[in-house]
C-alpha positions as CSV (number, residue, x, y, z in Angstrom):
1,M,-39.2,-55.7,138.9
2,C,-42.8,-55.0,137.6
3,L,-44.1,-56.2,134.3
4,V,-44.8,-52.6,133.3
5,D,-41.0,-51.8,133.5
6,L,-40.1,-54.5,130.9
7,N,-39.4,-53.5,127.3
8,S,-40.7,-56.4,125.2
9,A,-43.2,-59.1,125.2
10,K,-40.4,-61.6,125.3
11,Q,-39.2,-60.1,128.6
12,V,-42.7,-60.1,130.0
13,A,-43.2,-63.8,129.1
14,S,-39.8,-64.7,130.6
15,K,-40.6,-62.9,133.8
16,I,-44.0,-64.6,134.1
17,L,-42.6,-68.0,133.3
18,S,-39.9,-67.5,136.0
19,L,-42.6,-67.1,138.7
20,D,-43.5,-69.9,141.1
21,D,-46.4,-72.1,139.8
22,D,-49.0,-70.6,142.0
23,R,-48.2,-67.0,141.1
24,K,-47.7,-67.9,137.4
25,S,-51.2,-69.5,137.1
26,L,-52.7,-66.4,138.8
27,V,-51.0,-64.0,136.4
28,V,-51.8,-66.0,133.3
29,S,-55.4,-66.3,134.5
30,L,-55.7,-62.6,135.1
31,L,-54.2,-61.7,131.7
32,W,-56.6,-64.1,129.9
33,A,-59.7,-62.8,131.8
34,W,-58.7,-59.3,131.1
35,W,-58.1,-60.0,127.4
36,D,-61.4,-61.9,127.1
37,A,-63.3,-59.1,128.8
38,R,-61.7,-56.5,126.4
39,N,-62.6,-58.6,123.3
40,K,-66.2,-59.0,124.4
41,A,-66.5,-55.3,125.1
42,N,-65.0,-54.5,121.7
43,A,-67.6,-56.9,120.2
44,G,-70.4,-54.9,121.8
45,D,-71.0,-56.8,125.0
46,K,-71.2,-55.2,128.4
47,M,-67.9,-54.1,129.9
48,L,-67.1,-56.2,133.0
49,S,-66.1,-54.5,136.2
50,T,-62.6,-55.0,137.7
51,E,-64.2,-57.2,140.4
52,E,-65.9,-59.4,137.7
53,I,-62.6,-59.8,135.8
54,I,-60.8,-60.7,139.1
55,Y,-63.5,-63.2,139.9
56,K,-63.2,-64.8,136.4
57,A,-59.4,-64.9,136.8
58,K,-59.6,-66.7,140.2
59,A,-62.2,-69.1,138.9
60,L,-59.9,-69.9,135.9
61,R,-57.0,-70.3,138.2
62,S,-58.9,-72.8,140.4
63,D,-59.8,-74.7,137.2
64,I,-56.1,-74.8,136.2
65,I,-55.1,-76.1,139.6
66,L,-57.8,-78.8,139.5
67,Y,-56.8,-79.8,135.9
68,A,-53.1,-80.0,136.9
69,Q,-53.9,-82.2,139.9
70,K,-56.0,-84.5,137.6
71,M,-53.2,-84.7,135.1
72,Q,-50.7,-85.5,137.9
73,D,-53.0,-88.3,139.2
74,K,-53.4,-89.6,135.7
75,E,-49.6,-89.6,135.2
76,I,-49.1,-91.5,138.4
77,K,-51.6,-94.1,137.3
78,L,-49.9,-94.4,133.9
79,K,-46.6,-95.0,135.5
80,S,-47.8,-98.1,137.3
81,A,-47.5,-100.4,134.3
82,W,-47.1,-104.2,134.0
83,T,-43.7,-105.5,134.8
84,P,-42.5,-109.0,133.7
85,P,-42.3,-111.7,136.5
86,P,-38.9,-112.8,137.8
87,S,-37.0,-115.2,135.5
88,D,-37.7,-118.2,137.7
89,I,-41.5,-117.8,137.3
90,V,-43.5,-118.8,134.2
91,K,-46.5,-116.7,133.4
92,I,-49.2,-118.2,131.3
93,N,-51.9,-116.0,129.9
94,F,-55.3,-117.5,129.0
95,D,-58.7,-115.9,128.4
96,G,-61.0,-119.0,128.4
97,A,-61.1,-119.4,124.7
98,F,-59.9,-122.6,123.0
99,S,-59.3,-123.4,119.5
């Protein structure tokens, strides 16, 4: 089923969101690059060629993938939090200050 065959924005969004992550990020990137180029042309800027819009979409997709990987790495780091020692061990915190 093509996006063109769908009858509403809700159906289009549902279809895009049901795609695998790689394809979803490519479609969203293309739609954004196309929308951005159209808005700039409407504001009087030079109309981008199809190749330029595709290039922008692929660059944005690469940025999305890199950002997702960084967030995933950050999430993994956040999950490694302090855990209390076993009940038979006493943990004493000190920072060198004395009062």
